[in-house]
DRENDO-1510 file (C-alpha; in Angstrom, 1 decimal, always signed):
<recs>
REC; n; res; u; v; w
REC; 1; MET; +96.7; +131.8; +83.4 .
REC; 2; SER; +94.3; +129.1; +82.1 .
REC; 3; ASP; +94.2; +125.7; +83.7 .
REC; 4; VAL; +92.7; +123.9; +80.7 .
REC; 5; ASN; +95.9; +123.0; +79.0 .
REC; 6; ALA; +99.2; +122.6; +80.8 .
REC; 7; ASP; +101.1; +123.4; +77.5 .
REC; 8; ASP; +99.4; +127.0; +77.5 .
REC; 9; TRP; +102.1; +128.3; +79.9 .
REC; 10; VAL; +105.2; +126.6; +78.5 .
REC; 11; SER; +107.6; +129.3; +77.2 .
REC; 12; SER; +108.7; +129.0; +73.6 .
REC; 13; GLY; +112.2; +128.5; +74.7 .
REC; 14; HIS; +111.6; +125.1; +76.1 .
REC; 15; ARG; +110.1; +121.8; +74.8 .
REC; 16; PRO; +106.4; +121.5; +76.0 .
REC; 17; MET; +105.7; +119.4; +79.1 .
REC; 18; GLY; +102.4; +117.5; +79.5 .
REC; 19; PHE; +100.4; +117.7; +82.7 .
REC; 20; PRO; +101.3; +114.5; +84.2 .
REC; 21; GLU; +105.0; +115.2; +83.9 .
REC; 22; PHE; +104.5; +118.6; +85.3 .
REC; 23; VAL; +103.0; +117.1; +88.4 .
REC; 24; ILE; +105.7; +114.5; +88.7 .
REC; 25; VAL; +108.5; +117.0; +88.3 .
REC; 26; ILE; +106.9; +119.4; +90.9 .
REC; 27; ALA; +106.6; +116.4; +93.4 .
REC; 28; SER; +110.0; +115.2; +92.6 .
REC; 29; ILE; +111.6; +118.4; +93.4 .
REC; 30; MET; +109.5; +118.9; +96.4 .
REC; 31; ALA; +110.4; +115.4; +97.6 .
REC; 32; LEU; +114.0; +116.5; +98.2 .
REC; 33; ASN; +113.0; +118.0; +101.7 .
REC; 34; PRO; +111.1; +115.0; +103.3 .
REC; 35; LEU; +113.7; +112.6; +101.8 .
REC; 36; ALA; +116.5; +114.4; +103.5 .
REC; 37; MET; +114.5; +114.7; +106.7 .
REC; 38; ASP; +113.2; +111.1; +107.2 .
REC; 39; MET; +116.0; +108.9; +105.7 .
REC; 40; MET; +118.1; +110.1; +108.7 .
REC; 41; LEU; +115.6; +108.8; +111.3 .
REC; 42; PRO; +117.0; +105.2; +111.6 .
REC; 43; ALA; +120.6; +106.5; +111.6 .
REC; 44; LEU; +120.3; +108.9; +114.6 .
REC; 45; PRO; +121.6; +106.2; +117.1 .
REC; 46; ASN; +124.5; +105.4; +114.8 .
REC; 47; ILE; +125.4; +109.2; +114.5 .
REC; 48; GLY; +125.3; +109.5; +118.1 .
REC; 49; ALA; +127.6; +106.6; +118.6 .
REC; 50; ALA; +129.9; +108.0; +116.0 .
REC; 51; PHE; +130.2; +111.4; +117.6 .
REC; 52; ALA; +129.8; +110.1; +121.2 .
REC; 53; ILE; +126.7; +112.4; +121.9 .
REC; 54; PRO; +125.7; +111.8; +125.5 .
REC; 55; ASN; +122.2; +113.2; +125.4 .
REC; 56; ALA; +119.8; +111.4; +122.9 .
REC; 57; ASN; +117.7; +114.5; +122.7 .
REC; 58; HIS; +120.5; +116.4; +121.0 .
REC; 59; LEU; +120.4; +114.1; +118.1 .
REC; 60; GLN; +117.1; +116.0; +117.2 .
REC; 61; LEU; +119.4; +118.8; +116.0 .
REC; 62; VAL; +120.3; +116.7; +113.0 .
REC; 63; LEU; +116.7; +117.2; +111.9 .
REC; 64; SER; +116.1; +120.8; +113.5 .
REC; 65; THR; +119.2; +122.3; +111.9 .
REC; 66; PHE; +118.0; +121.2; +108.5 .
REC; 67; LEU; +114.6; +122.8; +109.1 .
REC; 68; ILE; +116.2; +125.8; +110.4 .
REC; 69; GLY; +118.2; +126.2; +107.2 .
REC; 70; PHE; +115.0; +125.3; +105.2 .
REC; 71; GLY; +112.9; +127.9; +107.1 .
REC; 72; ALA; +115.4; +130.8; +106.9 .
REC; 73; GLY; +116.2; +130.2; +103.2 .
REC; 74; GLN; +112.6; +130.6; +102.2 .
REC; 75; PHE; +112.8; +134.4; +103.1 .
REC; 76; VAL; +115.1; +135.0; +100.3 .
REC; 77; MET; +114.2; +132.4; +97.7 .
REC; 78; GLY; +110.9; +133.9; +96.7 .
REC; 79; PRO; +112.1; +137.4; +96.1 .
REC; 80; LEU; +115.0; +136.2; +94.1 .
REC; 81; SER; +112.7; +134.0; +92.0 .
REC; 82; ASP; +110.3; +137.1; +91.4 .
REC; 83; ARG; +113.2; +139.1; +90.2 .
REC; 84; PHE; +115.4; +136.5; +88.2 .
REC; 85; GLY; +112.9; +133.9; +87.4 .
REC; 86; ARG; +112.1; +130.5; +88.8 .
REC; 87; ARG; +114.7; +128.3; +87.1 .
REC; 88; PRO; +117.9; +129.9; +88.0 .
REC; 89; VAL; +117.0; +130.1; +91.7 .
REC; 90; LEU; +115.6; +126.5; +91.7 .
REC; 91; LEU; +118.8; +125.1; +90.1 .
REC; 92; GLY; +121.1; +127.0; +92.2 .
REC; 93; GLY; +119.3; +125.8; +95.3 .
REC; 94; MET; +119.6; +122.1; +94.2 .
REC; 95; ALA; +123.2; +122.7; +93.4 .
REC; 96; VAL; +123.6; +123.9; +97.2 .
REC; 97; TYR; +121.9; +120.7; +98.4 .
REC; 98; ALA; +124.2; +118.5; +96.4 .
REC; 99; VAL; +127.3; +120.2; +97.6 .
REC; 100; ALA; +126.0; +120.2; +101.2 .
REC; 101; SER; +125.4; +116.4; +100.8 .
REC; 102; VAL; +129.1; +115.9; +100.0 .
REC; 103; LEU; +130.0; +118.0; +103.1 .
REC; 104; ALA; +127.8; +115.7; +105.1 .
REC; 105; VAL; +129.5; +112.6; +103.8 .
REC; 106; ALA; +133.0; +113.9; +104.7 .
REC; 107; ALA; +132.0; +115.6; +108.1 .
REC; 108; PRO; +134.7; +114.9; +110.7 .
REC; 109; SER; +132.6; +116.2; +113.7 .
REC; 110; PHE; +129.0; +116.5; +114.8 .
REC; 111; GLU; +129.2; +120.4; +114.4 .
REC; 112; THR; +130.4; +119.9; +110.7 .
REC; 113; LEU; +127.5; +117.6; +110.1 .
REC; 114; LEU; +125.1; +120.1; +111.6 .
REC; 115; LEU; +126.5; +122.8; +109.3 .
REC; 116; ALA; +126.1; +120.5; +106.3 .
REC; 117; ARG; +122.4; +119.7; +107.4 .
REC; 118; ALA; +121.6; +123.5; +107.7 .
REC; 119; LEU; +123.0; +124.0; +104.0 .
REC; 120; GLN; +120.9; +121.2; +102.8 .
REC; 121; GLY; +117.9; +122.8; +104.3 .
REC; 122; LEU; +118.8; +126.0; +102.6 .
REC; 123; GLY; +119.2; +124.3; +99.3 .
REC; 124; THR; +115.7; +122.5; +99.7 .
REC; 125; SER; +114.1; +125.8; +100.6 .
REC; 126; ALA; +114.5; +126.8; +97.0 .
REC; 127; THR; +112.7; +123.6; +95.8 .
REC; 128; ARG; +109.7; +124.2; +98.1 .
REC; 129; VAL; +109.2; +127.9; +97.5 .
REC; 130; ILE; +109.8; +127.6; +93.7 .
REC; 131; ALA; +107.7; +124.5; +93.3 .
REC; 132; THR; +104.8; +126.3; +94.9 .
REC; 133; SER; +105.4; +129.4; +92.9 .
REC; 134; ILE; +105.5; +127.6; +89.7 .
REC; 135; VAL; +102.1; +125.9; +90.4 .
REC; 136; ARG; +100.9; +129.4; +91.3 .
REC; 137; ASP; +102.1; +130.9; +88.1 .
REC; 138; CYS; +99.9; +128.4; +86.3 .
REC; 139; TYR; +96.7; +127.6; +88.3 .
REC; 140; VAL; +94.5; +129.4; +90.8 .
REC; 141; GLY; +91.7; +128.4; +93.3 .
REC; 142; ARG; +90.4; +124.9; +93.3 .
REC; 143; ARG; +92.5; +123.7; +90.2 .
REC; 144; MET; +95.5; +125.1; +92.0 .
REC; 145; ALA; +94.6; +123.0; +95.2 .
REC; 146; SER; +94.1; +120.0; +92.9 .
REC; 147; VAL; +97.6; +120.2; +91.4 .
REC; 148; MET; +99.1; +120.7; +94.8 .
REC; 149; SER; +97.3; +117.8; +96.1 .
REC; 150; LEU; +98.5; +115.5; +93.4 .
REC; 151; ALA; +102.0; +116.7; +93.9 .
REC; 152; MET; +101.6; +116.5; +97.7 .
REC; 153; MET; +100.4; +112.9; +97.4 .
REC; 154; VAL; +103.8; +112.0; +96.0 .
REC; 155; PHE; +105.5; +114.4; +98.2 .
REC; 156; ILE; +103.9; +113.0; +101.3 .
REC; 157; ALA; +104.5; +109.4; +100.2 .
REC; 158; VAL; +108.2; +110.0; +100.6 .
REC; 159; PRO; +108.1; +109.9; +104.5 .
REC; 160; VAL; +106.3; +106.7; +104.3 .
REC; 161; ILE; +109.1; +105.0; +102.6 .
REC; 162; ALA; +112.1; +107.1; +103.4 .
REC; 163; PRO; +113.0; +105.7; +106.9 .
REC; 164; SER; +112.8; +102.1; +105.2 .
REC; 165; PHE; +115.2; +103.3; +102.6 .
REC; 166; GLY; +117.5; +104.6; +105.4 .
REC; 167; GLN; +117.4; +101.4; +107.3 .
REC; 168; ALA; +118.2; +99.7; +104.0 .
REC; 169; VAL; +121.2; +101.7; +103.4 .
REC; 170; LEU; +122.3; +100.9; +107.0 .
REC; 171; LEU; +122.1; +97.2; +106.3 .
REC; 172; VAL; +124.9; +97.5; +103.6 .
REC; 173; THR; +127.0; +100.5; +104.8 .
REC; 174; GLN; +127.4; +103.0; +107.4 .
REC; 175; TRP; +125.3; +106.2; +108.1 .
REC; 176; ARG; +127.3; +108.2; +105.8 .
REC; 177; GLY; +125.9; +106.2; +102.9 .
REC; 178; ILE; +122.5; +107.8; +103.4 .
REC; 179; PHE; +124.0; +111.2; +102.5 .
REC; 180; VAL; +125.6; +109.5; +99.2 .
REC; 181; VAL; +122.1; +108.4; +98.3 .
REC; 182; LEU; +120.6; +111.8; +99.0 .
REC; 183; MET; +123.3; +113.5; +96.9 .
REC; 184; LEU; +122.5; +111.1; +94.0 .
REC; 185; TYR; +118.7; +111.8; +94.2 .
REC; 186; GLY; +119.5; +115.6; +94.2 .
REC; 187; LEU; +121.7; +115.3; +91.2 .
REC; 188; LEU; +119.0; +113.3; +89.3 .
REC; 189; ALA; +116.3; +115.7; +90.0 .
REC; 190; LEU; +118.6; +118.6; +89.1 .
REC; 191; ALA; +119.3; +117.1; +85.7 .
REC; 192; TRP; +115.6; +116.5; +85.0 .
REC; 193; SER; +114.9; +120.0; +86.0 .
REC; 194; VAL; +117.6; +121.5; +83.7 .
REC; 195; LEU; +116.4; +119.4; +80.8 .
REC; 196; ARG; +112.6; +119.5; +81.1 .
REC; 197; LEU; +111.3; +122.2; +83.6 .
REC; 198; PRO; +110.5; +125.6; +81.6 .
REC; 199; GLU; +110.6; +129.1; +83.0 .
REC; 200; THR; +106.9; +130.0; +84.1 .
REC; 201; LEU; +107.7; +133.6; +85.0 .
REC; 202; PRO; +107.8; +135.9; +81.9 .
REC; 203; GLU; +110.2; +138.8; +81.9 .
REC; 204; SER; +107.3; +141.3; +81.9 .
REC; 205; GLU; +106.1; +140.0; +85.2 .
REC; 206; ARG; +109.3; +140.0; +87.2 .
REC; 207; ARG; +109.6; +142.2; +90.2 .
REC; 208; SER; +112.4; +144.6; +91.3 .
REC; 209; LEU; +114.7; +143.7; +94.1 .
REC; 210; ALA; +114.6; +147.2; +95.3 .
REC; 211; PRO; +114.2; +147.3; +99.1 .
REC; 212; ALA; +111.1; +149.4; +98.8 .
REC; 213; ASP; +109.4; +147.0; +96.4 .
REC; 214; VAL; +110.5; +143.9; +98.6 .
REC; 215; LEU; +109.1; +145.6; +101.6 .
REC; 216; SER; +105.9; +146.4; +99.8 .
REC; 217; ALA; +105.5; +142.8; +98.7 .
REC; 218; PHE; +106.3; +141.5; +102.1 .
REC; 219; ARG; +103.8; +144.0; +103.7 .
REC; 220; GLN; +101.0; +143.0; +101.3 .
REC; 221; THR; +101.6; +139.3; +102.1 .
REC; 222; VAL; +101.7; +139.7; +106.1 .
REC; 223; THR; +98.8; +142.2; +106.2 .
REC; 224; ASN; +96.5; +139.9; +104.2 .
REC; 225; ARG; +94.2; +138.4; +106.8 .
REC; 226; GLN; +93.7; +135.2; +104.8 .
REC; 227; THR; +97.5; +134.7; +103.9 .
REC; 228; ILE; +98.8; +135.4; +107.4 .
REC; 229; GLY; +96.0; +133.7; +109.2 .
REC; 230; TYR; +96.2; +130.4; +107.4 .
REC; 231; ALA; +100.2; +130.6; +107.4 .
REC; 232; THR; +100.1; +130.9; +111.3 .
REC; 233; ALA; +97.6; +128.2; +111.7 .
REC; 234; ALA; +99.6; +125.9; +109.4 .
REC; 235; GLY; +102.7; +126.5; +111.3 .
REC; 236; SER; +100.9; +125.5; +114.6 .
REC; 237; VAL; +99.8; +122.3; +113.0 .
REC; 238; ILE; +103.1; +121.6; +111.4 .
REC; 239; GLY; +104.8; +122.1; +114.8 .
REC; 240; ALA; +102.9; +119.1; +116.2 .
REC; 241; LEU; +104.0; +117.1; +113.1 .
REC; 242; PHE; +107.6; +118.1; +113.6 .
REC; 243; ALA; +107.5; +117.1; +117.2 .
REC; 244; TYR; +106.3; +113.7; +116.1 .
REC; 245; VAL; +109.1; +113.3; +113.5 .
REC; 246; PHE; +111.7; +114.6; +116.0 .
REC; 247; SER; +110.8; +112.1; +118.6 .
REC; 248; ALA; +109.6; +109.2; +116.5 .
REC; 249; GLN; +112.8; +107.1; +116.9 .
REC; 250; GLN; +112.9; +107.6; +120.7 .
REC; 251; VAL; +109.3; +106.8; +121.0 .
REC; 252; PHE; +109.1; +103.7; +118.9 .
REC; 253; THR; +112.3; +102.3; +120.1 .
REC; 254; GLY; +112.5; +103.5; +123.6 .
REC; 255; VAL; +108.9; +103.7; +124.6 .
REC; 256; TYR; +107.4; +100.8; +122.7 .
REC; 257; HIS; +110.7; +98.8; +122.1 .
REC; 258; LEU; +110.2; +98.2; +118.4 .
REC; 259; GLY; +113.9; +98.1; +117.5 .
REC; 260; HIS; +114.5; +97.5; +113.8 .
REC; 261; TYR; +110.7; +97.5; +113.1 .
REC; 262; PHE; +110.4; +101.2; +113.7 .
REC; 263; PRO; +110.6; +102.1; +110.0 .
REC; 264; ILE; +107.6; +99.7; +109.4 .
REC; 265; ALA; +105.5; +101.3; +112.1 .
REC; 266; PHE; +106.6; +104.8; +110.9 .
REC; 267; ALA; +105.7; +103.9; +107.3 .
REC; 268; ALA; +102.3; +102.4; +108.1 .
REC; 269; ILE; +101.4; +105.7; +110.2 .
REC; 270; ALA; +102.6; +108.0; +107.5 .
REC; 271; ALA; +100.6; +106.2; +104.9 .
REC; 272; GLY; +97.6; +108.0; +106.2 .
REC; 273; THR; +98.9; +111.3; +104.8 .
REC; 274; ALA; +99.4; +109.8; +101.4 .
REC; 275; ILE; +95.8; +108.4; +101.3 .
REC; 276; ALA; +94.6; +111.8; +102.5 .
REC; 277; GLY; +96.5; +113.6; +99.6 .
REC; 278; PHE; +94.8; +111.3; +97.1 .
REC; 279; LEU; +91.3; +111.8; +98.5 .
REC; 280; ASN; +92.0; +115.5; +98.7 .
REC; 281; ALA; +92.7; +115.8; +95.1 .
REC; 282; LYS; +89.7; +113.9; +94.3 .
REC; 283; LEU; +87.3; +115.9; +96.6 .
REC; 284; VAL; +88.6; +119.4; +96.5 .
REC; 285; GLY; +86.9; +120.4; +93.3 .
REC; 286; ARG; +83.7; +119.3; +94.5 .
REC; 287; LEU; +83.7; +120.2; +98.2 .
REC; 288; GLY; +86.1; +123.2; +98.1 .
REC; 289; MET; +89.2; +123.9; +100.3 .
REC; 290; ARG; +87.5; +125.2; +103.3 .
REC; 291; VAL; +85.1; +122.4; +103.8 .
REC; 292; ILE; +87.8; +119.9; +103.5 .
REC; 293; SER; +90.4; +121.7; +105.6 .
REC; 294; HIS; +88.2; +122.8; +108.4 .
REC; 295; GLY; +86.8; +119.4; +108.7 .
REC; 296; ALA; +90.4; +117.9; +108.8 .
REC; 297; LEU; +91.4; +120.5; +111.5 .
REC; 298; THR; +88.4; +119.4; +113.6 .
REC; 299; LEU; +89.5; +115.8; +113.5 .
REC; 300; TYR; +93.0; +116.8; +114.2 .
REC; 301; THR; +91.9; +118.5; +117.4 .
REC; 302; ALA; +89.7; +115.6; +118.4 .
REC; 303; VAL; +92.6; +113.1; +117.9 .
REC; 304; ALA; +94.8; +115.4; +120.0 .
REC; 305; GLY; +92.4; +115.5; +122.8 .
REC; 306; VAL; +92.0; +111.7; +122.8 .
REC; 307; MET; +95.8; +111.1; +122.8 .
REC; 308; LEU; +96.2; +113.6; +125.8 .
REC; 309; LEU; +93.3; +112.0; +127.8 .
REC; 310; THR; +94.5; +108.3; +127.3 .
REC; 311; GLU; +98.2; +109.2; +128.0 .
REC; 312; SER; +97.2; +111.0; +131.1 .
REC; 313; LEU; +95.2; +108.0; +132.4 .
REC; 314; GLY; +98.1; +105.7; +131.4 .
REC; 315; MET; +96.1; +104.0; +128.8 .
REC; 316; LEU; +98.0; +104.5; +125.5 .
REC; 317; PRO; +99.2; +101.3; +124.3 .
REC; 318; LEU; +101.0; +100.9; +121.0 .
REC; 319; SER; +98.0; +99.8; +119.2 .
REC; 320; LEU; +95.9; +103.0; +120.1 .
REC; 321; PHE; +98.9; +105.3; +119.6 .
REC; 322; THR; +99.3; +104.0; +116.1 .
REC; 323; VAL; +95.6; +104.4; +115.2 .
REC; 324; LEU; +95.6; +108.0; +116.7 .
REC; 325; SER; +98.9; +108.8; +114.9 .
REC; 326; ALA; +97.5; +107.5; +111.6 .
REC; 327; LEU; +94.4; +109.6; +112.0 .
REC; 328; MET; +96.8; +112.7; +112.9 .
REC; 329; MET; +98.7; +112.0; +109.6 .
REC; 330; PHE; +95.5; +111.6; +107.7 .
REC; 331; SER; +93.9; +114.9; +108.9 .
REC; 332; PHE; +97.1; +116.7; +108.3 .
REC; 333; GLY; +97.3; +115.4; +104.7 .
REC; 334; MET; +93.7; +116.7; +104.2 .
REC; 335; MET; +94.8; +120.1; +105.6 .
REC; 336; VAL; +98.3; +121.0; +104.2 .
REC; 337; ALA; +97.6; +121.5; +100.5 .
REC; 338; ASN; +94.4; +123.3; +101.2 .
REC; 339; PHE; +95.9; +125.7; +103.8 .
REC; 340; THR; +98.7; +126.4; +101.4 .
REC; 341; ALA; +96.1; +127.1; +98.5 .
REC; 342; LEU; +94.1; +129.3; +100.8 .
REC; 343; ALA; +97.1; +131.3; +101.8 .
REC; 344; MET; +98.3; +131.8; +98.4 .
REC; 345; GLU; +95.0; +132.5; +96.7 .
REC; 346; PRO; +95.1; +136.3; +97.2 .
REC; 347; GLN; +98.8; +136.6; +96.2 .
REC; 348; GLY; +99.0; +135.7; +92.5 .
REC; 349; HIS; +100.7; +139.1; +91.7 .
REC; 350; ILE; +103.4; +138.5; +94.2 .
REC; 351; ALA; +103.5; +134.5; +94.2 .
REC; 352; GLY; +107.2; +134.0; +94.8 .
REC; 353; THR; +107.5; +136.5; +97.7 .
REC; 354; ALA; +104.3; +135.2; +99.2 .
REC; 355; SER; +105.3; +131.6; +98.9 .
REC; 356; SER; +108.7; +132.5; +100.6 .
REC; 357; LEU; +107.0; +134.2; +103.4 .
REC; 358; TYR; +104.3; +131.6; +103.9 .
REC; 359; GLY; +107.1; +128.7; +103.8 .
REC; 360; SER; +109.2; +130.6; +106.3 .
REC; 361; ILE; +106.5; +131.5; +108.7 .
REC; 362; THR; +105.0; +127.9; +108.8 .
REC; 363; THR; +108.5; +126.3; +109.0 .
REC; 364; LEU; +109.8; +128.6; +111.7 .
REC; 365; ILE; +106.9; +128.4; +113.7 .
REC; 366; GLY; +106.7; +124.6; +113.2 .
REC; 367; ILE; +110.5; +124.4; +114.3 .
REC; 368; VAL; +109.9; +126.4; +117.6 .
REC; 369; VAL; +106.9; +124.5; +118.5 .
REC; 370; GLY; +108.5; +121.1; +117.4 .
REC; 371; MET; +111.6; +121.7; +119.3 .
REC; 372; ALA; +110.0; +122.7; +122.3 .
REC; 373; ILE; +107.9; +119.6; +122.4 .
REC; 374; GLY; +110.7; +117.3; +121.2 .
REC; 375; GLN; +113.4; +118.5; +123.6 .
REC; 376; SER; +110.8; +117.9; +126.5 .
REC; 377; PHE; +110.9; +114.2; +125.8 .
REC; 378; ASP; +111.3; +112.4; +129.1 .
REC; 379; GLY; +110.8; +108.7; +128.0 .
REC; 380; THR; +106.9; +109.0; +128.1 .
REC; 381; LEU; +104.4; +110.5; +125.6 .
REC; 382; LEU; +102.9; +113.0; +128.0 .
REC; 383; PRO; +105.0; +116.1; +126.8 .
REC; 384; PHE; +104.3; +115.3; +123.2 .
REC; 385; SER; +100.5; +114.7; +123.9 .
REC; 386; VAL; +100.3; +118.1; +125.9 .
REC; 387; GLY; +102.1; +119.9; +123.1 .
REC; 388; PHE; +100.2; +118.3; +120.3 .
REC; 389; PHE; +96.8; +119.2; +121.9 .
REC; 390; LEU; +97.9; +122.9; +122.7 .
REC; 391; SER; +99.3; +123.6; +119.2 .
REC; 392; THR; +96.3; +122.1; +117.5 .
REC; 393; LEU; +93.9; +124.3; +119.8 .
REC; 394; ALA; +95.9; +127.3; +118.7 .
REC; 395; ALA; +95.6; +126.4; +115.0 .
REC; 396; LEU; +91.7; +126.1; +115.4 .
REC; 397; ALA; +91.5; +129.4; +117.2 .
REC; 398; ILE; +93.4; +131.1; +114.5 .
REC; 399; VAL; +91.2; +129.7; +111.7 .
REC; 400; LEU; +88.1; +130.7; +113.7 .
REC; 401; VAL; +89.3; +134.2; +113.7 .
REC; 402; VAL; +90.3; +134.4; +110.1 .
REC; 403; GLU; +86.9; +133.0; +109.2 .
REC; 404; LYS; +85.1; +135.2; +111.6 .
REC; 405; GLY; +83.8; +132.2; +113.5 .
REC; 406; ARG; +82.2; +130.6; +110.4 .
REC; 407; LEU; +83.9; +127.3; +109.4 .
REC; 408; PHE; +83.0; +125.2; +106.5 .
REC; 409; LYS; +81.6; +128.1; +104.5 .
REC; 410; PRO; +82.9; +128.4; +100.9 .
REC; 411; HIS; +83.9; +132.0; +99.7 .
REC; 412; HIS; +83.6; +133.3; +96.2 .
REC; 413; ARG; +86.5; +135.6; +96.6 .
REC; 414; PRO; +89.6; +135.7; +99.0 .
REC; 415; ILE; +89.3; +137.4; +102.4 .
REC; 416; ALA; +91.1; +140.8; +102.4 .
</recs>
């Protein structure tokens, strides 16, 4: 569809939505995921004390089970949205998220809390998949990357402030209050979507849920060199990020002894990603997705190498770790929207299914990598540094294979 006027795609059954509101709505529903992830970080010790968890590494399950639900749910959300439309699947997922938040508030045991977290992740899988599909319904190429970057700028800004929100809630109530806040935000986003977000997939373009058709769409997605290559590379990169998030509370409070200042340090580092999202939105139309993302991946790899070297030599003070982590976040922010756009570019005819598979592949690879690194935390940064470097090298190797050894080269059409 045309990317000249945002109103061109609005169905006649809904009031038109201007472009700025469209971007904000997309960002708001995408933000459910990082908000639910990162608001919990300051509360992990409180949860451990409440349920008498003996091993601090096991508290990472509060984060990883959420991501497992998020990753697994994406397998079905795309095909469902390709068959029934974007709105019903999106709204259903947001309703599941709200109900799961209530369950988390009332959780009598750690196991029940983990179940609630998995259901929260399942609900937010719909928001992530459908948001990407809606953007793909409306825009292609660099324009799609620009829209995604603007939405991702808000989406990525959430982790900057979410731990501080969580810490603020803990100042006035117990850790369960965080889930009350998450529930209220989810209900607000649900109401806004019900009232303002139109259906973007016409009846004529919907696909059958017949097994043969679904398998055909899956096959088209996973056999496309560009799509599967960038999805796998993104998963490796995201794995390093997940490892950082899983271990952040232990690193900042255990290794560097920041105590209650942890959310401030986390926010300062995460701000690099928000800045990158803003710059990417400005530059992608001029430089292209490959030039920016390949440059960011090169920086990501260099940062990983420096972190591993300095930690191996016992020369990684808080100041240097903060700078390197901020650069890691900045380069990640310059990569993520472009990798998504590059992976989705050839899949306009099956955007929902492709978005599902992309999200599932990247998330599940990220979980495996992130948990492997996070669970190896031993009170030092060496396991993280090694894992960060190896996962980044893997991503670089994959992109080199996809691009046949030629980085930074713009293409006039997608790679088959």
